[in-house]
KEVOKOL-111325 format. One record per residue: y, x, z of N, C-alpha, C in turn. Coordinates in steps of 0.2 Angstrom, whole numbers, m for minus. Layout:
REM residues N
<site><n_north>Y</n_north><n_east>X</n_east><n_up>Z</n_up><ca_north>Y</ca_north><ca_east>X</ca_east><ca_up>Z</ca_up><c_north>Y</c_north><c_east>X</c_east><c_up>Z</c_up></site>
...
//
This chain:
REM residues 97
<site><n_north>78</n_north><n_east>76</n_east><n_up>m17</n_up><ca_north>71</ca_north><ca_east>76</ca_east><ca_up>m15</ca_up><c_north>67</c_north><c_east>70</c_east><c_up>m18</c_up></site>
<site><n_north>62</n_north><n_east>71</n_east><n_up>m21</n_up><ca_north>58</ca_north><ca_east>66</ca_east><ca_up>m24</ca_up><c_north>56</c_north><c_east>60</c_east><c_up>m19</c_up></site>
<site><n_north>55</n_north><n_east>54</n_east><n_up>m21</n_up><ca_north>53</ca_north><ca_east>49</ca_east><ca_up>m17</ca_up><c_north>45</c_north><c_east>49</c_east><c_up>m17</c_up></site>
<site><n_north>42</n_north><n_east>46</n_east><n_up>m12</n_up><ca_north>35</ca_north><ca_east>45</ca_east><ca_up>m12</ca_up><c_north>33</c_north><c_east>38</c_east><c_up>m13</c_up></site>
<site><n_north>27</n_north><n_east>37</n_east><n_up>m15</n_up><ca_north>24</ca_north><ca_east>31</ca_east><ca_up>m17</ca_up><c_north>17</c_north><c_east>30</c_east><c_up>m15</c_up></site>
<site><n_north>15</n_north><n_east>24</n_east><n_up>m13</n_up><ca_north>8</ca_north><ca_east>22</ca_east><ca_up>m12</ca_up><c_north>7</c_north><c_east>18</c_east><c_up>m18</c_up></site>
<site><n_north>1</n_north><n_east>19</n_east><n_up>m21</n_up><ca_north>m2</ca_north><ca_east>15</ca_east><ca_up>m27</ca_up><c_north>m8</c_north><c_east>12</c_east><c_up>m24</c_up></site>
<site><n_north>m8</n_north><n_east>6</n_east><n_up>m23</n_up><ca_north>m14</ca_north><ca_east>2</ca_east><ca_up>m20</ca_up><c_north>m17</c_north><c_east>m3</c_east><c_up>m25</c_up></site>
<site><n_north>m24</n_north><n_east>m3</n_east><n_up>m25</n_up><ca_north>m28</ca_north><ca_east>m8</ca_east><ca_up>m29</ca_up><c_north>m33</c_north><c_east>m11</c_east><c_up>m24</c_up></site>
<site><n_north>m33</n_north><n_east>m17</n_east><n_up>m23</n_up><ca_north>m37</ca_north><ca_east>m20</ca_east><ca_up>m18</ca_up><c_north>m40</c_north><c_east>m27</c_east><c_up>m20</c_up></site>
<site><n_north>m47</n_north><n_east>m27</n_east><n_up>m18</n_up><ca_north>m50</ca_north><ca_east>m34</ca_east><ca_up>m19</ca_up><c_north>m51</c_north><c_east>m37</c_east><c_up>m12</c_up></site>
<site><n_north>m48</n_north><n_east>m43</n_east><n_up>m11</n_up><ca_north>m48</ca_north><ca_east>m46</ca_east><ca_up>m5</ca_up><c_north>m54</c_north><c_east>m51</c_east><c_up>m4</c_up></site>
<site><n_north>m58</n_north><n_east>m50</n_east><n_up>1</n_up><ca_north>m63</ca_north><ca_east>m54</ca_east><ca_up>2</ca_up><c_north>m62</c_north><c_east>m60</c_east><c_up>7</c_up></site>
<site><n_north>m57</n_north><n_east>m60</n_east><n_up>11</n_up><ca_north>m55</ca_north><ca_east>m65</ca_east><ca_up>16</ca_up><c_north>m47</c_north><c_east>m65</c_east><c_up>16</c_up></site>
<site><n_north>m45</n_north><n_east>m70</n_east><n_up>12</n_up><ca_north>m37</ca_north><ca_east>m70</ca_east><ca_up>12</ca_up><c_north>m34</c_north><c_east>m72</c_east><c_up>19</c_up></site>
<site><n_north>m37</n_north><n_east>m76</n_east><n_up>23</n_up><ca_north>m34</ca_north><ca_east>m77</ca_east><ca_up>29</ca_up><c_north>m34</c_north><c_east>m71</c_east><c_up>34</c_up></site>
<site><n_north>m39</n_north><n_east>m67</n_east><n_up>34</n_up><ca_north>m39</ca_north><ca_east>m61</ca_east><ca_up>37</ca_up><c_north>m35</c_north><c_east>m56</c_east><c_up>34</c_up></site>
<site><n_north>m34</n_north><n_east>m56</n_east><n_up>28</n_up><ca_north>m29</ca_north><ca_east>m51</ca_east><ca_up>25</ca_up><c_north>m22</c_north><c_east>m52</c_east><c_up>26</c_up></site>
<site><n_north>m20</n_north><n_east>m59</n_east><n_up>28</n_up><ca_north>m14</ca_north><ca_east>m60</ca_east><ca_up>30</ca_up><c_north>m12</c_north><c_east>m57</c_east><c_up>36</c_up></site>
<site><n_north>m17</n_north><n_east>m56</n_east><n_up>41</n_up><ca_north>m16</ca_north><ca_east>m53</ca_east><ca_up>47</ca_up><c_north>m13</c_north><c_east>m46</c_east><c_up>46</c_up></site>
<site><n_north>m17</n_north><n_east>m43</n_east><n_up>41</n_up><ca_north>m15</ca_north><ca_east>m36</ca_east><ca_up>39</ca_up><c_north>m8</c_north><c_east>m36</c_east><c_up>37</c_up></site>
<site><n_north>m6</n_north><n_east>m40</n_east><n_up>32</n_up><ca_north>1</ca_north><ca_east>m41</ca_east><ca_up>29</ca_up><c_north>6</c_north><c_east>m41</c_east><c_up>35</c_up></site>
<site><n_north>5</n_north><n_east>m46</n_east><n_up>40</n_up><ca_north>9</ca_north><ca_east>m47</ca_east><ca_up>45</ca_up><c_north>10</c_north><c_east>m40</c_east><c_up>49</c_up></site>
<site><n_north>4</n_north><n_east>m37</n_east><n_up>50</n_up><ca_north>4</ca_north><ca_east>m31</ca_east><ca_up>55</ca_up><c_north>7</c_north><c_east>m25</c_east><c_up>51</c_up></site>
<site><n_north>7</n_north><n_east>m24</n_east><n_up>44</n_up><ca_north>10</ca_north><ca_east>m19</ca_east><ca_up>41</ca_up><c_north>18</c_north><c_east>m19</c_east><c_up>40</c_up></site>
<site><n_north>21</n_north><n_east>m24</n_east><n_up>42</n_up><ca_north>28</ca_north><ca_east>m25</ca_east><ca_up>41</ca_up><c_north>32</c_north><c_east>m20</c_east><c_up>45</c_up></site>
<site><n_north>29</n_north><n_east>m19</n_east><n_up>51</n_up><ca_north>33</ca_north><ca_east>m15</ca_east><ca_up>56</ca_up><c_north>33</c_north><c_east>m7</c_east><c_up>54</c_up></site>
<site><n_north>27</n_north><n_east>m4</n_east><n_up>52</n_up><ca_north>27</ca_north><ca_east>2</ca_east><ca_up>50</ca_up><c_north>31</c_north><c_east>3</c_east><c_up>43</c_up></site>
<site><n_north>30</n_north><n_east>m2</n_east><n_up>39</n_up><ca_north>34</ca_north><ca_east>m1</ca_east><ca_up>32</ca_up><c_north>41</c_north><c_east>m1</c_east><c_up>33</c_up></site>
<site><n_north>44</n_north><n_east>m5</n_east><n_up>38</n_up><ca_north>51</ca_north><ca_east>m5</ca_east><ca_up>39</ca_up><c_north>53</c_north><c_east>1</c_east><c_up>43</c_up></site>
<site><n_north>49</n_north><n_east>4</n_east><n_up>47</n_up><ca_north>50</ca_north><ca_east>10</ca_east><ca_up>51</ca_up><c_north>51</c_north><c_east>16</c_east><c_up>46</c_up></site>
<site><n_north>47</n_north><n_east>16</n_east><n_up>41</n_up><ca_north>47</ca_north><ca_east>22</ca_east><ca_up>36</ca_up><c_north>51</c_north><c_east>21</c_east><c_up>30</c_up></site>
<site><n_north>54</n_north><n_east>15</n_east><n_up>29</n_up><ca_north>59</ca_north><ca_east>14</ca_east><ca_up>24</ca_up><c_north>55</c_north><c_east>12</c_east><c_up>17</c_up></site>
<site><n_north>50</n_north><n_east>9</n_east><n_up>18</n_up><ca_north>46</ca_north><ca_east>6</ca_east><ca_up>12</ca_up><c_north>49</c_north><c_east>1</c_east><c_up>9</c_up></site>
<site><n_north>48</n_north><n_east>1</n_east><n_up>2</n_up><ca_north>51</ca_north><ca_east>m5</ca_east><ca_up>m2</ca_up><c_north>46</c_north><c_east>m6</c_east><c_up>m7</c_up></site>
<site><n_north>44</n_north><n_east>m13</n_east><n_up>m8</n_up><ca_north>39</ca_north><ca_east>m15</ca_east><ca_up>m13</ca_up><c_north>42</c_north><c_east>m15</c_east><c_up>m20</c_up></site>
<site><n_north>39</n_north><n_east>m12</n_east><n_up>m24</n_up><ca_north>41</ca_north><ca_east>m12</ca_east><ca_up>m31</ca_up><c_north>36</c_north><c_east>m17</c_east><c_up>m35</c_up></site>
<site><n_north>30</n_north><n_east>m17</n_east><n_up>m33</n_up><ca_north>25</ca_north><ca_east>m21</ca_east><ca_up>m36</ca_up><c_north>21</c_north><c_east>m24</c_east><c_up>m30</c_up></site>
<site><n_north>20</n_north><n_east>m30</n_east><n_up>m30</n_up><ca_north>16</ca_north><ca_east>m34</ca_east><ca_up>m25</ca_up><c_north>12</c_north><c_east>m39</c_east><c_up>m28</c_up></site>
<site><n_north>6</n_north><n_east>m38</n_east><n_up>m31</n_up><ca_north>2</ca_north><ca_east>m43</ca_east><ca_up>m34</ca_up><c_north>5</c_north><c_east>m44</c_east><c_up>m41</c_up></site>
<site><n_north>5</n_north><n_east>m50</n_east><n_up>m44</n_up><ca_north>8</ca_north><ca_east>m51</ca_east><ca_up>m50</ca_up><c_north>3</c_north><c_east>m50</c_east><c_up>m56</c_up></site>
<site><n_north>5</n_north><n_east>m53</n_east><n_up>m62</n_up><ca_north>0</ca_north><ca_east>m52</ca_east><ca_up>m68</ca_up><c_north>0</c_north><c_east>m45</c_east><c_up>m70</c_up></site>
<site><n_north>m6</n_north><n_east>m43</n_east><n_up>m72</n_up><ca_north>m7</ca_north><ca_east>m37</ca_east><ca_up>m75</ca_up><c_north>m13</c_north><c_east>m37</c_east><c_up>m80</c_up></site>
<site><n_north>m13</n_north><n_east>m32</n_east><n_up>m84</n_up><ca_north>m18</ca_north><ca_east>m31</ca_east><ca_up>m89</ca_up><c_north>m21</c_north><c_east>m24</c_east><c_up>m88</c_up></site>
<site><n_north>m27</n_north><n_east>m23</n_east><n_up>m89</n_up><ca_north>m31</ca_north><ca_east>m17</ca_east><ca_up>m87</ca_up><c_north>m34</c_north><c_east>m14</c_east><c_up>m93</c_up></site>
<site><n_north>m31</n_north><n_east>m11</n_east><n_up>m98</n_up><ca_north>m34</ca_north><ca_east>m10</ca_east><ca_up>m105</ca_up><c_north>m39</c_north><c_east>m4</c_east><c_up>m104</c_up></site>
<site><n_north>m39</n_north><n_east>0</n_east><n_up>m99</n_up><ca_north>m43</ca_north><ca_east>6</ca_east><ca_up>m98</ca_up><c_north>m46</c_north><c_east>6</c_east><c_up>m91</c_up></site>
<site><n_north>m52</n_north><n_east>9</n_east><n_up>m90</n_up><ca_north>m54</ca_north><ca_east>10</ca_east><ca_up>m83</ca_up><c_north>m56</c_north><c_east>4</c_east><c_up>m80</c_up></site>
<site><n_north>m57</n_north><n_east>4</n_east><n_up>m73</n_up><ca_north>m59</ca_north><ca_east>m1</ca_east><ca_up>m69</ca_up><c_north>m52</c_north><c_east>m4</c_east><c_up>m66</c_up></site>
<site><n_north>m53</n_north><n_east>m10</n_east><n_up>m63</n_up><ca_north>m48</ca_north><ca_east>m14</ca_east><ca_up>m60</ca_up><c_north>m50</c_north><c_east>m17</c_east><c_up>m54</c_up></site>
<site><n_north>m45</n_north><n_east>m19</n_east><n_up>m50</n_up><ca_north>m46</ca_north><ca_east>m23</ca_east><ca_up>m44</ca_up><c_north>m41</c_north><c_east>m29</c_east><c_up>m44</c_up></site>
<site><n_north>m42</n_north><n_east>m34</n_east><n_up>m41</n_up><ca_north>m39</ca_north><ca_east>m40</ca_east><ca_up>m41</ca_up><c_north>m31</c_north><c_east>m40</c_east><c_up>m40</c_up></site>
<site><n_north>m29</n_north><n_east>m35</n_east><n_up>m35</n_up><ca_north>m22</ca_north><ca_east>m35</ca_east><ca_up>m33</ca_up><c_north>m20</c_north><c_east>m28</c_east><c_up>m33</c_up></site>
<site><n_north>m14</n_north><n_east>m27</n_east><n_up>m36</n_up><ca_north>m11</ca_north><ca_east>m21</ca_east><ca_up>m36</ca_up><c_north>m4</c_north><c_east>m20</c_east><c_up>m33</c_up></site>
<site><n_north>m3</n_north><n_east>m15</n_east><n_up>m30</n_up><ca_north>3</ca_north><ca_east>m14</ca_east><ca_up>m26</ca_up><c_north>6</c_north><c_east>m7</c_east><c_up>m27</c_up></site>
<site><n_north>13</n_north><n_east>m7</n_east><n_up>m28</n_up><ca_north>16</ca_north><ca_east>0</ca_east><ca_up>m28</ca_up><c_north>22</c_north><c_east>m1</c_east><c_up>m23</c_up></site>
<site><n_north>22</n_north><n_east>4</n_east><n_up>m18</n_up><ca_north>27</ca_north><ca_east>4</ca_east><ca_up>m13</ca_up><c_north>31</c_north><c_east>11</c_east><c_up>m13</c_up></site>
<site><n_north>37</n_north><n_east>10</n_east><n_up>m13</n_up><ca_north>42</ca_north><ca_east>16</ca_east><ca_up>m13</ca_up><c_north>44</c_north><c_east>18</c_east><c_up>m6</c_up></site>
<site><n_north>44</n_north><n_east>25</n_east><n_up>m5</n_up><ca_north>46</ca_north><ca_east>27</ca_east><ca_up>1</ca_up><c_north>52</c_north><c_east>32</c_east><c_up>0</c_up></site>
<site><n_north>57</n_north><n_east>34</n_east><n_up>5</n_up><ca_north>62</ca_north><ca_east>38</ca_east><ca_up>3</ca_up><c_north>60</c_north><c_east>45</c_east><c_up>1</c_up></site>
<site><n_north>54</n_north><n_east>47</n_east><n_up>4</n_up><ca_north>51</ca_north><ca_east>54</ca_east><ca_up>2</ca_up><c_north>44</c_north><c_east>54</c_east><c_up>2</c_up></site>
<site><n_north>41</n_north><n_east>59</n_east><n_up>m1</n_up><ca_north>34</ca_north><ca_east>60</ca_east><ca_up>0</ca_up><c_north>31</c_north><c_east>60</c_east><c_up>7</c_up></site>
<site><n_north>35</n_north><n_east>64</n_east><n_up>11</n_up><ca_north>33</ca_north><ca_east>65</ca_east><ca_up>18</ca_up><c_north>33</c_north><c_east>58</c_east><c_up>22</c_up></site>
<site><n_north>38</n_north><n_east>54</n_east><n_up>20</n_up><ca_north>39</ca_north><ca_east>47</ca_east><ca_up>23</ca_up><c_north>33</c_north><c_east>43</c_east><c_up>22</c_up></site>
<site><n_north>30</n_north><n_east>44</n_east><n_up>15</n_up><ca_north>24</ca_north><ca_east>40</ca_east><ca_up>13</ca_up><c_north>18</c_north><c_east>42</c_east><c_up>17</c_up></site>
<site><n_north>17</n_north><n_east>49</n_east><n_up>18</n_up><ca_north>12</ca_north><ca_east>52</ca_east><ca_up>21</ca_up><c_north>12</c_north><c_east>50</c_east><c_up>29</c_up></site>
<site><n_north>18</n_north><n_east>51</n_east><n_up>32</n_up><ca_north>19</ca_north><ca_east>49</ca_east><ca_up>39</ca_up><c_north>18</c_north><c_east>42</c_east><c_up>40</c_up></site>
<site><n_north>20</n_north><n_east>37</n_east><n_up>36</n_up><ca_north>18</ca_north><ca_east>30</ca_east><ca_up>37</ca_up><c_north>11</c_north><c_east>29</c_east><c_up>37</c_up></site>
<site><n_north>7</n_north><n_east>32</n_east><n_up>32</n_up><ca_north>0</ca_north><ca_east>30</ca_east><ca_up>32</ca_up><c_north>m4</c_north><c_east>33</c_east><c_up>38</c_up></site>
<site><n_north>m2</n_north><n_east>39</n_east><n_up>40</n_up><ca_north>m5</ca_north><ca_east>42</ca_east><ca_up>46</ca_up><c_north>m2</c_north><c_east>39</c_east><c_up>53</c_up></site>
<site><n_north>3</n_north><n_east>35</n_east><n_up>53</n_up><ca_north>6</ca_north><ca_east>33</ca_east><ca_up>59</ca_up><c_north>1</c_north><c_east>28</c_east><c_up>63</c_up></site>
<site><n_north>2</n_north><n_east>28</n_east><n_up>69</n_up><ca_north>m3</ca_north><ca_east>24</ca_east><ca_up>74</ca_up><c_north>m2</c_north><c_east>17</c_east><c_up>72</c_up></site>
<site><n_north>4</n_north><n_east>15</n_east><n_up>70</n_up><ca_north>5</ca_north><ca_east>8</ca_east><ca_up>69</ca_up><c_north>2</c_north><c_east>5</c_east><c_up>62</c_up></site>
<site><n_north>3</n_north><n_east>10</n_east><n_up>57</n_up><ca_north>m1</ca_north><ca_east>8</ca_east><ca_up>51</ca_up><c_north>m8</c_north><c_east>8</c_east><c_up>52</c_up></site>
<site><n_north>m11</n_north><n_east>13</n_east><n_up>55</n_up><ca_north>m18</ca_north><ca_east>13</ca_east><ca_up>56</ca_up><c_north>m21</c_north><c_east>7</c_east><c_up>60</c_up></site>
<site><n_north>m17</n_north><n_east>4</n_east><n_up>64</n_up><ca_north>m19</ca_north><ca_east>m2</ca_east><ca_up>68</ca_up><c_north>m19</c_north><c_east>m8</c_east><c_up>63</c_up></site>
<site><n_north>m14</n_north><n_east>m8</n_east><n_up>58</n_up><ca_north>m14</ca_north><ca_east>m13</ca_east><ca_up>53</ca_up><c_north>m20</c_north><c_east>m12</c_east><c_up>48</c_up></site>
<site><n_north>m21</n_north><n_east>m6</n_east><n_up>46</n_up><ca_north>m27</ca_north><ca_east>m4</ca_east><ca_up>42</ca_up><c_north>m33</c_north><c_east>m6</c_east><c_up>45</c_up></site>
<site><n_north>m34</n_north><n_east>m6</n_east><n_up>51</n_up><ca_north>m40</ca_north><ca_east>m8</ca_east><ca_up>55</ca_up><c_north>m41</c_north><c_east>m16</c_east><c_up>54</c_up></site>
<site><n_north>m36</n_north><n_east>m20</n_east><n_up>53</n_up><ca_north>m37</ca_north><ca_east>m27</ca_east><ca_up>51</ca_up><c_north>m39</c_north><c_east>m28</c_east><c_up>44</c_up></site>
<site><n_north>m36</n_north><n_east>m23</n_east><n_up>39</n_up><ca_north>m38</ca_north><ca_east>m24</ca_east><ca_up>32</ca_up><c_north>m45</c_north><c_east>m22</c_east><c_up>30</c_up></site>
<site><n_north>m47</n_north><n_east>m17</n_east><n_up>33</n_up><ca_north>m54</ca_north><ca_east>m14</ca_east><ca_up>31</ca_up><c_north>m60</c_north><c_east>m19</c_east><c_up>31</c_up></site>
<site><n_north>m60</n_north><n_east>m23</n_east><n_up>36</n_up><ca_north>m66</ca_north><ca_east>m27</ca_east><ca_up>36</ca_up><c_north>m66</c_north><c_east>m33</c_east><c_up>31</c_up></site>
<site><n_north>m60</n_north><n_east>m35</n_east><n_up>28</n_up><ca_north>m59</ca_north><ca_east>m40</ca_east><ca_up>24</ca_up><c_north>m57</c_north><c_east>m39</c_east><c_up>17</c_up></site>
<site><n_north>m57</n_north><n_east>m32</n_east><n_up>15</n_up><ca_north>m55</ca_north><ca_east>m30</ca_east><ca_up>8</ca_up><c_north>m58</c_north><c_east>m24</c_east><c_up>7</c_up></site>
<site><n_north>m58</n_north><n_east>m22</n_east><n_up>0</n_up><ca_north>m60</ca_north><ca_east>m16</ca_east><ca_up>m2</ca_up><c_north>m55</c_north><c_east>m13</c_east><c_up>m7</c_up></site>
<site><n_north>m53</n_north><n_east>m7</n_east><n_up>m6</n_up><ca_north>m47</ca_north><ca_east>m5</ca_east><ca_up>m10</ca_up><c_north>m47</c_north><c_east>3</c_east><c_up>m11</c_up></site>
<site><n_north>m42</n_north><n_east>5</n_east><n_up>m15</n_up><ca_north>m40</ca_north><ca_east>12</ca_east><ca_up>m16</ca_up><c_north>m33</c_north><c_east>13</c_east><c_up>m15</c_up></site>
<site><n_north>m31</n_north><n_east>18</n_east><n_up>m11</n_up><ca_north>m24</ca_north><ca_east>20</ca_east><ca_up>m11</ca_up><c_north>m23</c_north><c_east>27</c_east><c_up>m13</c_up></site>
<site><n_north>m18</n_north><n_east>28</n_east><n_up>m17</n_up><ca_north>m16</ca_north><ca_east>35</ca_east><ca_up>m18</ca_up><c_north>m9</c_north><c_east>36</c_east><c_up>m16</c_up></site>
<site><n_north>m7</n_north><n_east>41</n_east><n_up>m12</n_up><ca_north>m1</ca_north><ca_east>43</ca_east><ca_up>m10</ca_up><c_north>2</c_north><c_east>48</c_east><c_up>m14</c_up></site>
<site><n_north>7</n_north><n_east>47</n_east><n_up>m18</n_up><ca_north>9</ca_north><ca_east>52</ca_east><ca_up>m23</ca_up><c_north>17</c_north><c_east>54</c_east><c_up>m23</c_up></site>
<site><n_north>19</n_north><n_east>60</n_east><n_up>m24</n_up><ca_north>26</ca_north><ca_east>62</ca_east><ca_up>m25</ca_up><c_north>29</c_north><c_east>60</c_east><c_up>m31</c_up></site>
<site><n_north>35</n_north><n_east>57</n_east><n_up>m31</n_up><ca_north>38</ca_north><ca_east>55</ca_east><ca_up>m37</ca_up><c_north>41</c_north><c_east>61</c_east><c_up>m41</c_up></site>
<site><n_north>42</n_north><n_east>59</n_east><n_up>m47</n_up><ca_north>45</ca_north><ca_east>64</ca_east><ca_up>m52</ca_up><c_north>53</c_north><c_east>64</c_east><c_up>m51</c_up></site>
<site><n_north>56</n_north><n_east>69</n_east><n_up>m50</n_up><ca_north>63</ca_north><ca_east>70</ca_east><ca_up>m49</ca_up><c_north>67</c_north><c_east>73</c_east><c_up>m54</c_up></site>
<site><n_north>63</n_north><n_east>73</n_east><n_up>m60</n_up><ca_north>66</ca_north><ca_east>75</ca_east><ca_up>m66</ca_up><c_north>70</c_north><c_east>82</c_east><c_up>m66</c_up></site>
//
């Protein structure tokens, strides 16, 4: 079964407010088996548009990635993120060769 991934690109307007989101998302991420592969860090954007922060989160399955996003606990965390940042999230099924 292929894994699932969140690919996020975020511009943070209020770092202190964003840290409240980070604290709140720990519970749903643990519950759904999330593992950060990329969490910020240096990057180059040779094509297209960019945001200041990039994140790649791995889940045990595509369904787990979807379920986490739509969970009540993640939506509560997201409500903290929305007013302090602008971002894009793609939830994608991994390639299982």
